[in-house]
VOGU-3710 file (C-alpha; in Angstrom, 3 decimals, decimal comma):
1> msesspqesa> 108,284/165,306/144,440  109,809/165,907/141,092  107,520/166,384/138,187  108,731/165,669/134,694  108,318/168,470/132,275  106,923/167,781/128,808  110,219/168,814/127,184  112,197/165,996/128,850  112,229/162,852/126,790  112,815/159,323/127,983
11> papvfvdqsg> 116,458/158,211/127,942  117,545/156,321/124,856  117,988/152,562/125,248  121,524/151,353/125,787  121,389/148,568/123,194  119,061/148,290/120,235  119,366/145,429/117,766  118,291/147,146/114,557  119,074/144,141/112,362  117,027/141,620/114,390
21> lrsrrfrrlg> 119,884/139,116/114,197  119,805/138,352/117,911  116,066/137,685/117,828  116,389/135,350/114,837  119,299/133,496/116,421  117,377/132,872/119,655  114,288/131,849/117,723  116,297/129,342/115,657  117,843/127,928/118,816  114,583/127,968/120,772
31> wpvsvvgail> 112,521/125,801/118,443  114,725/122,666/118,591  115,180/123,040/122,348  111,425/123,324/122,890  110,731/120,338/120,594  113,209/118,181/122,546  111,607/119,331/125,809  108,124/118,486/124,515  109,275/115,015/123,435  110,851/114,369/126,825
41> aaamgsslig> 107,716/115,571/128,630  105,524/113,327/126,464  107,787/110,335/127,111  107,716/110,969/130,849  103,945/111,383/130,853  103,373/108,216/128,826  105,648/106,242/131,140  103,618/107,391/134,134  100,324/106,557/132,457  101,418/103,097/131,294
51> mqsaaptmev> 103,126/102,116/134,537  102,545/98,574/135,789  101,725/98,142/139,461  102,970/94,560/139,667  105,906/95,429/141,869  106,752/92,869/144,548  105,428/93,693/147,991  107,816/94,368/150,815  107,426/91,894/153,644  107,707/92,907/157,277
61> ppeptyvptr> 110,388/90,863/159,031  109,040/88,539/161,739  109,376/89,443/165,415  112,178/87,643/167,237  111,015/84,755/169,433  113,520/85,538/172,183  114,120/88,672/174,219  117,796/89,598/174,589  118,808/89,874/178,235  121,826/92,101/177,728
71> gplspslp> 122,640/94,381/174,880  123,109/97,996/173,917  119,354/98,628/173,691  118,202/96,674/176,738  117,725/98,483/180,052  120,546/98,034/182,510  119,902/95,630/185,380  120,811/96,573/188,981
//
């Protein structure tokens, strides 16, 4: 176990943005992107809420009236 002595200080960060330019740039870019995302989410939510359920029903095809005697799915006869 290594114990840190009180004289050792934490290592200095590799990159420090003293001017704050990077933070401002991301903030300026982040607001329009988040507004567009909120508008798209609201549009998607409103389309789900206002959805009409008058879609046509799918009909089940009728059963065939004949039974095939020979075919790829019929059992082989002796």
